[in-house]
N, C-alpha and C positions, 0 to 999 in steps of 0.2 A: 520379229520378222516370222510371220505365219506361212510365208512362202516356201521355207524349207521343209517344214512338216508337211505342207500341201503336196510339194514335189515328191518327198518321201513316199507318200501314200499312192500317188500317181504311178510313180515308177515301179513300186510293188505290184500294183494291179497290172500294168503293162507287161511286166515280165511274165506274170503268172499266166497270162493270155497267150504270151508270145510261146513259153514252154509247152503249153497245152497244145498248141498248134504246131509244135514241132520245129519251130523258127531256130535259125542259127543266130540272127540278131534282127534288132528292130530298126528299120531305116526312117520311120517316120511317125511322129505322135502328133494327133490334132486335137486340140482342146477347144472348149467354148467357155469362156469365164465372163460374167456378169460384172459390169462395173461396181455394183453395190456389194460385191464381195471385197472390195478394197485390196484386191491384189496388185502389187506394184510390178508392172511389167519387167522392169529391169532386174528387179529381185528374183522373180520367178525364172528368167532366163540365167540368172547367176547360180540359182539353186539347182537348175538342171544341169548346167555344166559340171558343177561340183559333184553333184550326186550320182550322175550317169556315168562318170570314170570308173571304168573297171567292169561295167554292167553290159547286158546285151543292148542296151540302148546308148551306149557311148557312140558319139558321132552323129546320132540320129537327128532328124530335121524336126525341131519343134516348132509347130505351127499353131498360133493361138488366135482365135476369133474373139474379140471383146465386144459384148452386148450392152448397148445403151439402156438405161433404165427406161421404162415405160409405164405408165399407170393410168388408170381409168377413175374418172370422177364419180364417187358414189352418188352424188345428188344430180349431176346432168347427164353423165353418160360419156362425156368427152374423154377420148383416149389421146394421150400427149407424151412425148419424150422430154426428158429433163436429166439435170445431173444429180448427184447424190444428196444434195442439200434443199432443192426446190421441188417439193412435192405439190405446192399449191396448183389448183386447176387454173389454166390460163384463161378459161372461158367464163367460168362463175365465181372465181375467186375461193371455192370452198377448199378446206384442208381435209376433207373426208374424201381420201383417195385409196385405191387399191393396186399394189404392185402387180404389173403383169410379167415384167420381164426385166433383167438385170442382175438376178441372184444365182444365176446359171453357174454350174461348176461340173462340167462334162468332159469325159473322154469321149470325143465323137468317133474316132477310128484310130487305128494303127496300121502301119504297112510293115510286114516283115519279109526277110530273106530266108527262104527255106532251103536247107541243104543241097538239094538237087539244081537249084538256082546259081551255085556259086561257079 
């Protein structure tokens, strides 16, 4: 379950940014994750709940946007969406494709509560 190590790194980065901003707590964590990373949404949520306990992010709203894979055919230039396993060009049948989207793993933004907002 790589979601635990992934979430551990995310929370570490989020807490560091929040501390540097002088935040009291983190209220929202927004992530973008590509389907090709093979992150299991339920496992990621479970890891967040377990690992955020006792941190600045405890009780924060975890918002995840999942990005479907999209590729371009090297032979004909066709761009197309697909699942993790079917990378064949639907237009010309070529297997020579280049992944354009679907491997993202980003902390898009965080929202924090500052001490004077309490």
